[in-house]
BAFISE-667815 format. One line per field, with one value per residue (C-alpha): x, z, y; residue in three letters. Coordinates in pm, 1 decimal. Layout:
BEGIN
px [X ...]
pz [Z ...]
py [Y ...]
fimi [ALA ...]
This chain:
BEGIN
px [0.0 139.9 136.0 84.1 331.6 243.4 221.5 -70.0 -385.7 -590.4 -422.9 -636.0 -507.9 -339.6 -542.9 -375.6 -537.3 -561.3 -472.8 -837.4 -893.8 -578.1 -673.3 -1025.4 -890.0 -660.7 -954.9 -1158.2 -868.3 -803.0 -1173.3 -1186.8 -880.8 -1040.0 -1363.5 -1175.4 -985.2 -1309.3 -1481.1 -1182.6 -1232.8 -1611.2 -1875.4 -1880.8 -2179.4 -2140.3 -2172.1 -2514.3 -2682.4 -2666.9 -2861.3 -3147.4 -3473.6 -3382.6 -3046.9 -3216.5 -3462.0 -3181.1 -3034.5]
pz [0.0 -102.7 144.6 1.8 101.2 241.6 -113.0 -205.6 -356.3 -49.5 166.4 216.9 68.9 316.3 379.6 423.1 556.2 313.7 386.5 435.1 692.1 880.5 880.4 1013.9 1277.5 1392.0 1402.4 1617.3 1858.2 1888.6 1951.8 2220.2 2385.3 2385.2 2527.9 2804.0 2882.7 2908.5 3126.7 3357.0 3556.9 3527.3 3787.4 3957.3 4043.1 4414.7 4342.2 4183.7 4508.8 4653.9 4357.6 4354.4 4540.5 4786.8 4849.6 4937.2 5170.2 5376.7 5466.5]
py [0.0 337.1 630.2 977.2 1246.8 1588.1 1726.9 1500.6 1647.7 1546.4 1812.7 2128.0 2453.4 2686.0 3002.6 3341.5 3659.4 3948.6 4309.7 4409.2 4135.2 4228.6 4597.4 4536.5 4296.4 4576.7 4820.8 4578.9 4522.1 4896.7 4960.3 4692.1 4846.4 5192.0 5054.1 4872.7 5192.6 5392.1 5133.8 5081.5 5401.9 5408.0 5337.4 5000.2 4782.5 4859.8 5233.2 5187.7 5078.6 5431.6 5575.7 5325.9 5369.6 5093.2 5260.6 5591.8 5421.6 5269.1 5607.7]
fimi [MET GLU VAL LYS GLY SER THR GLY SER ALA ALA PRO ALA GLU ARG HIS ALA GLY TRP ASN GLU LEU PHE PHE ASP LEU VAL VAL VAL ALA GLY ALA GLY GLN LEU ALA HIS LEU LEU HIS GLY GLY PRO HIS LEU ALA ASP SER SER SER THR THR ARG ALA GLY ARG MET ARG ARG]
């Protein structure tokens, strides 16, 4: 029985990313970084209890 080498026709073609795909991936990563930066110093869940109706009733 003959074994096919790695250059056989049954091997799937290697896929490469194009320039457009790489550019839009970079845009998504930069946007996620900016969003994380904006949310990092924002309000926390524990801060929201003082502004709710139940939080005002406890005072």
